[in-house]
Phi, psi and omega in degrees: 000147177288162177288127181297161187278130175263105179271154185253151165054056177259130177288130179265012184301317183276355177257014172218135190284351165281359174060032177285128184257106173218172189245141171266128179291318184218127188218128171227141188267135181250106188248357180200139185290343176286350171279345174300314178302314177301318176299324179291310182297328171284358184074011174295333184263008181260008176259187176290134182244155182222109182268122181245133173246247183263009181061027187264000175230043198218138159237120186261114192257354180203166177305143177265112182267347177283167169297118170275127177255105183269106185284114177237029184286138186230161172125153172209154175210159178270123172272325191204136177225132170240191181285345182240336186222169178220132176253118184239129183261128185233124183303144193289341183270349173308145177284134179299311180291327172309312183296323185295316177301309182304319176305306185296317181292346183250003175082026176254123194237156181137340185260356191303321183284358180245025163303151174065000173291133185283158173119184182262172175292327177294340184278332185301316170288338177302298184283341196057063182302147182200156179195143173043049165088011180235143178230152186294338180295337183297331187235000174291122170269320175201162181233128175263135179229155169250125176278108191285350182270323188254342182077015187256149176267129181238152181238121176252125169286182190298313183301322177304328180293345177057046184293134172217180180306110171060037186204150179203178177289353183280344172269355174277149188293334183302330193237018186293346178277006179270123176256123172288124175256330178198156179232132182255123186243136166258119176244171184264149181258003175238132181282134170221123189283138174259104188236032178283347183281114181304323189291313188289322181298306181304320179298306177308316174301320180293335182287339181050052174237159174299131183279110183232175183295322188278332167305310178293319180294325181291323177303311174309308182300314187298315181297318177299317180294334184277338183256329186242133175298145179287123186290343180276352175231345173226115191291123185197163176242026186071211182293119189280327184245144170293152162295116181292155179238125187247165174279161180307315183294315179302316188298321182297319182294318179284331184288333179296313180282340188220081188290349183265355188299120171299147177202160175237121184277127179272300174210195183294341189254345193218144176233149171260127179250140174295124178297324181301325178294312180305312186289325173297317176293347172269005175083013186271344186299116171073001175288124188244140180238105187055239189259021183228140175204172165270139191308145179290342181249327179233101190293350179276352186257118175281130187239140172258107184279348186198249178254033184296145178276169171304318175292317168317309184286327180290317181292336173293311178302317184290325172301311175306308180303322177303312178300313179297325173297313180293322182271326184250351187065024174247132177266119175281138182246128177298142172270324176290139178283126180260129176241000000 
């Protein structure tokens, strides 16, 4: 296969949902894994690389000097099927929500709670995406990667991926040269609702409908749409910060001074605290500085109201984080990837 065309001076504004307008020096669309070998053989992959999907979990704060590989890999196939499970391999450039809908329509279950999460399939293991009591690690069988340093294809099983809360081996600098090309999921052929999350359980109960994969997915979509702004009309990257996890001892100290503080018990030793609540308590919900604010309904979402730069957005996020640290002694950690 011939070397794909490498373009210069490409605006990235339409390639990131925060709407940051910056320039890429070198940009290439990756439409087939077969295009990787010519790029490798020509030495293009031995330079600094920037992997780009749908840009829905990304804040660009400076011009991108690296070669951008814009992942547009498509396709899926059934690898194995039994009476109870199905293994499906999906190209990393496929749209995540469209995959969820496809699986539900075909009777493959386990992704319902992850409906409407923006981005590509390839981004899901990087972040170990999760929502309403379900994480992608629960269904990942293996992840296929292309090592841009060696030109070899590798396969990592679930344990190899080192999944933790909103984290994985793919987020470490040691393995930043791994390009995820496909993800294999093991899904169930019998639906079992995951309704451990109170907000979701209450919503489903109020609908007074038979609980099916479609009703659960519809509930998740409705809840997300009621809380999170649509990135196609309001520039944002979803939750900007992770929900912090604190020790039982720290929780006891905070709940004494803040008896209304919401929390989720993870185990006997740890609690998860909603970052949105912490931010709101510090007065940042809906508060605008120039063209930047935290969303007026969901305070953990950073909004670009117009022509804010990446630095404008980053500085606002840092101010918010500093306030939370000062008041609660909790350091907020960005969930969004910052470049």
